[in-house]
N, C-alpha and C positions, 0 to 999 in steps of 0.2 A: 755491817747492817748482817741481821738472820736471816740466809737463805733457807734455813728449812731444809738444812742435809737432813737426810735418816741415817740413823743407827748406825749401820755399816759402811755409811761415806764419812761418816765423823773419827771411824776408827781409822778409816783410808787414809782422811789428812793427818790426824794423828802418825800412824804410822810410816807416812811421806819426810813430814814435818821431824820428826823422832832423825829417819837417817839422814838426811839433810844436818841437820845440827851436830847429833855426834860420828858421824863416818863422813861427809862432806867438807864441812865449813875448815874441819884439820886438815886437810892436803888443799883444796880449793887454787893456793895461791902457788901449791906445787906445780899443778898441773898446768896454771896459764903459764911458768915462767919455762916451761918444759918443754909445756906445747905436744903431750904427751896424753894417750887414751886412758880412762880412767878403771884400767882394767878391773882393778882391785874393789870400785864401786859398784860395774858389772854384777860380780861373782855377790855382794852383798844386792842388789835386787832380785839376784837369780835365788838366793833363799829364802827370803822373805816373799816370794810369789809376786817380787812388783810386777813383774812384766803379765802376768796374768791379767792384771787389768787391762790390757790391749786388748783382751781377746774373748767376745762371746760365748756364754755356758756352753753353747752346740759344740763349740771347736774345740775345747779342752780349757777357757779359760774361766773368768768371774766376773768379765762385765761388758767392755767393747762400747760400755755408753763415754758419749764426749763432754758429760757430767761429770763422769769419775775422772776420766784422762785431763781435764780442767785444772782440776782439785788438786792431783799428781803432779804436777807440770808446774803451778803454781809452787806447790810448796818446795819442789826439788828448786827451781830457777828462781825463790827468793834467795835461796843460797850461793847459788853459781848456776846461769844459763848455759853455760859448756855443756859442765856436767850430765847434768839434764837432760841434753839431747841423745847424751845413752840410753835415754829410756823413749825420749821424742820421737826421737831419730828412728827407729824400729818399729815403732806404731807407724810412721810417714809410708817406709818403706812395706809397709805388710796390708796399707788399704786400698789397692789397684785390687791385691788378693781378696781380699776382703769383700769388695763393689762389683768384682768383677769376673771373679774367677768362678770356676766350675764346680760343683759339690766334692767332686773327686780330689780336686786342687787344693781347697779351705781343712778337706779332711786331713792332706799330705801334709801341710807348710805351718798352717795357722796353730796345731798342738806344739810344735816344734820352737813358736816363736810366744808361746802362753808360756813354757818351762826357760824360757834364756837360752836355752839349747842352740838356737838359733838366732844371733843382729839380721837383724834387715836396714836396706836403703833404699832408695827413690832416687833413681837418676834417668831425669829428662835433659835436665843444662848443659848446651855444648858453648863452645866461643859461638857458633853464629843465633845461639836459640836460647832464651832463656823467657823471658816475657813473653816471647815469639814464638810459641811450642812451636806451630808451622813450619820454622827454620829447622829442623832435625836434619841435618847428611848423616847417620849413621843410619846401615842400611840393612836389611834386613831378607834373604833371597831363599824361596822360600822349592827347596828340594824336593819336597813330598811328603817325608818323613820325619822330616828335622827341615833347621834355618841357618843360613851360613850369614852370623851377624860381623861387621864391620863398622867402627868407628871408634871416637872418643869423646866421653863425657868429661866433665867437666865441674868442678865443685862441687863434687861430692859428700854430703853430709855419713859420714861412716866411713866413707870408702876406705878400701884397704882393713877394715876391720868384721864387717858385716861378715855374713855368709849369704844371704839371698839378697841376689841386686833386681828389681822390679826396674827395667830398662826396656825403655822405647825408641821404636826405632824406625823407619818408612819402607813398610812391605809393597809399596807405590809410591813413587815421588809425583807419579803426573798426578793425581789428585788431592796434594796439599797435603793440608793440616786432615783431609778425610782419608788419610795413606798410609796413619803413623800408627805403630801395632805395638803391645805390651807383650814383654818376654821375659819368665825368671830364668835370671841366670846364676850359678855356682860358684860359690868360689871355688880354684881347681880348678874350675872348667881349660881346659888346654888352650892355649888363643890369647884365654882372659889375665890379662895383667894388672896391677895398677901402678900410674905413674903418681908426678909428682904433687906432695906431700902441703900444701897452702903453709902460708906462714899468715897468719891472718893477723887482723886489731884486734877482736877481740875474741870472744865461745872457743880460747884456743885448747880449752884440754875435753876438745870434741874434734875427731879428725875427718880433714876434710881434703882427696884429693881428687887427681885424675883417675879413670875408668876408661882404659885401654882392649878394644875387640882388635883380634886381629884372625878372620876365617875360623870364628868360635864356633864350635856346632852344636845348635840348643836345639833336642827334641820338641816337636812341635807340639806332645804335652803341656811344655811349659809358657805356650802361646796362652797369655789371658785374655778373656773373653773371645771375640774374632777379632780377624784380620781388619782393620782402619777403624778399631774402637778404640786406639790407641788415647787418639787426641782426646776421647770424651769421657774414658777415666781417666784421662789425668787432668781435667777438669774438675769432675766429680771430687776426685781425691781431697782436691784443694777444697773445696764445697767443706769437708770435715775438717781439714786439718788448720787451716788459717785459724778458727777459732784454738786448737792448739799453740798456735804463736801469743797467739795474743795473750794466752793464760803465759806462757814466758815469761812475754811485757810485762804483765800486770806482774808478775814474782820478781822482774828485775827493778820493778820500779820503787815493790812494798820493799823489798832490801835494802835499797838506797835511802828510802826514808827514813826506814830503822832508826839506818845510822844515822842519819842527821836528825831524827829527833834527839836520840839519846846522845848525839856530843852538844846539840845547842843547848842541855839542861846539865850538862861540865864543861865547858868552855866560857872562861866567865871575861867578861871586857867591860874594864869602867868600874870594879869593883860588884858586877852584875853577873847571872850567867847571861849568855844573847840570846837565850829564850824569851827570856824578858822582852826583846825588843821589838815592838811592835815590825819594825821589816822583817824581823826573820821569822815570828808568827804568820804573819800574811804568806813567806812561801810556803812554812810548813800546812797551812791552813788548805792551799790551792795544793800544792801535790797529793794530801788525803782526799782532799774531794776526786780528783784528774781521775786519782786508781778506784777509789769505791763504783767511780762513774765507769770503769772502764770493766771491772768486774760483776759487776752487773750488767752489762749489755750482754758479756757473755758466757754470764750463765745463764742471761735467758737464752739468750740464741743455740746454746747446748743442749739445755730444757725440748727447744721447738724441735730438735735435732730427732736428738733420744723419742721424740715422741710421733713420728711416723712424720714427718710434715714435708711433703716434695719438692717443694721450694725453699729455697736460701743461702742462694746466692749473694745476695744483695747484704744479708744480712749478718754471712760468713765474713763478708771482705770488711764489712762494718766494725768487725774484731779486728780485726787484723790492721787496720788502718789506725783507728782510735787508740787501741791499748798503743801500738808501739811507739805514735807518735806522744804518750802521755811516757812511756819510759823512755825518750828519749828527754824529756822537757825534766824530768825530777831525778834524774841521773846528772843531769847537769847540776837542778838546782841543788842537790846533796853537794857537787864537789868544790859550788860557792859557799855554801854553809858550814862548812868544813876550810873553807878556803885552803892555807895553804896544806894547809896537810890530808886534804880531797886532796891532792895533784899530788901526791907522794903515797908508790904502791903499800909502803907499809899500814895504810890506810883502805878498805874494798871498794869505794864510791869509786876511785878512775878505774877500776874493772868490770864494776857495772858499768859504769856510760860505756867506756867500749862493749863488754857483751849486749849493751841495748842497739848498736846503731844495726847488726846485720837484722833485725826484728823489723826494721822499714822496708828491707830490702830484702831475701830473699819467698820464697813460697810466692813472689809476682811483687816488686815492689810498689811500693807505696800512692805513685801514679798509676799505676796499673788499676791496684785497690777501689778506685777516685772513678776510671773507668768501669767499672762495673758495676760500681754503685748507681753511676748517673743513668744506665744504660739497662739498668733492670727500674728506676724508677720511672726514666719517661716511660715506660711498657706502661705504664698504671696510669697514666694521663689520656 
């Protein structure tokens, strides 16, 4: 479909596609196998100013628009959903600053993210707090000119590799979710360390670790927004980041679909390419339709957000739940079309199937997304 992208957006799309095809594709299997962070690709993102797309112009970037971010995430994820997080994960870590930080804070940190000099990470999840953000046990004790932060975060994308962390901690446990606050912690702060690096099913080219905070002294000026505003900051962050998960899912699905379509024209059975059989044609038709529908939902929601809409939690959740379900179905079907070859690591579709699964889980499970959608829907009646 023609989404009437501007000339700048088409150039951005072509740049992201070129990086994905020429730089990421040759090394994606290596990073998946080694479960290592793609430093060489991050350097390419820096050299091509790709990180500047994350940040609005007034803070040293070139965009900050959800539409532009979704274009980049889809193209990168079409080749490798894990390595794409070296771009998207920094955007997620930056969002609380952009959404709730003071002007002084934005001017200090966002230009560093725009150049890629600093990578950012988002730290909310704990052993007993994920979808239930009110279950946060990490604490931040107010000492006047600073806070003392203690606790452990789990499954943090970019953990150990990022330089800036937007960390959510309780400043008043008695208030439940309304007692949560958001802070900027920097790699290298005394008492701030990284624990277990997870061995994951998919997105293995992205670092996922524990964050350990042991009496970390955090300056008061690193408080993002006001005390007690952390829960709302996290929810607003998810509202703008879930279309990015959707775009990651669409990219993964598209990559798997393209591999399956090409294979179906090459593989012969009974003297014919398997693409000539109706069973395969119907699968490919459904895959293409589902991908296009998911992309259309994301692009429209992105435009709605970019236009200044005040409420889009429902649509944002729809993007995430629909696109991730599509990614899981399409990648499974791609493996089926490649049959035995699809099950082998020699071909990329098994990796894409593994990468797709996380999109149904992180930034709020799809079951939670359906709760959000239903809750917002019922307010309309």
